[in-house]
N, C-alpha and C positions, 0 to 999 in steps of 0.2 A: 913295585908293591901294589900300586893302585890300578895296574893294567891286567891283573889276573882275572880269569873268566868269572870267578865268584862275584866280582865287583863290576863287571862290564857286560856280560851277556847271559848270565843265569836268569832263570825265571823267579828265583827267590825261594824255591821249595827247599833247597839244601839249608838255607838259613833257618827255616822253620823246623826242619828235622833236628839240626844241631841245637836250636833253642829249646826244643822239646826234650831232648836228651839232657841238656844242662838243667833245665827246669825240674825234671824228675829227680835228678841226682841232688840238687839243692833242696828240694822239698823233703826228700828222705833225710838228708843230714840235718836240716833245721827241725824236722819232725822229731828226731831223736834229742834235739836240744831244747824242746819245749819244756820238759820238766825242770831243766836247769834254770832257764830264764825265759818264761813264757812270752812276755811282751815283745822282747827283741826278736825272738824266733818267729812269732806269729806275724809281726810286722814285716819281717824279711820274706816270709812265705807269701804274704799278700802282695808285696812289691814285685816279687818274681812272677806271680800269676798275672798281675797287671801289665808287666813288661811283655810277657808272652802274648797277651791279648792285643797289646799295641803292635807287636810284630805281625800278628794275623791281620789286623786292620790295615797296616801299611801294605802288606802283600796284596790285599784285595783292592785298596783304594788308590794307591799312588801309581800313576801311569808312567811317568818318565823312568825308564829302566835304571839309569845310573842313580837317580835320587832314591828310588825304591831300595836298591841293593845297598847303597851307603847307609841309609837309615836302618835297614835290617841289621847291618854289621854293627852299627853303633848301639842299637838296642840289645843285641846279643852281648856286646862288651859291657854295657851297663848292667845287664843281668848278672854277669860274672862278678863285677865290682860290688854290687849290692850284696851278693851272697858272701863274698869274702869279708866285707865290712861287718855284716851281721854275725858271721861266725867268730870273727875277732872280738866283737863287742860282747858276745855271750861269754867267751873265754875270759876276757878282762873283767867283766862284771862278776863272774863266778869266782875269780881269784880274789877280787876285793871283798866279796862276802865271806870267803873262807878265812880271810884274815891274816 
């Protein structure tokens, strides 16, 4: 699993592409959820943007290839987890308010 090219020899561009795609999807979904629960949805949007900025910073600044690629993978995974948690929190909070 850890010997695949995306984690051993890639330049990191594919992680940024997939991070960008995931980020756009998450921002659209959370954008639709802002009227339901603005604080959670906006915090989720901010975290996703910050995680993507961190991905770009890692891609530019981290020189050891293996460390750069593993960090990008972890940041992408963290972005997905943050999105899922925020969407679930919006749903749970909306259900509690609905009574």
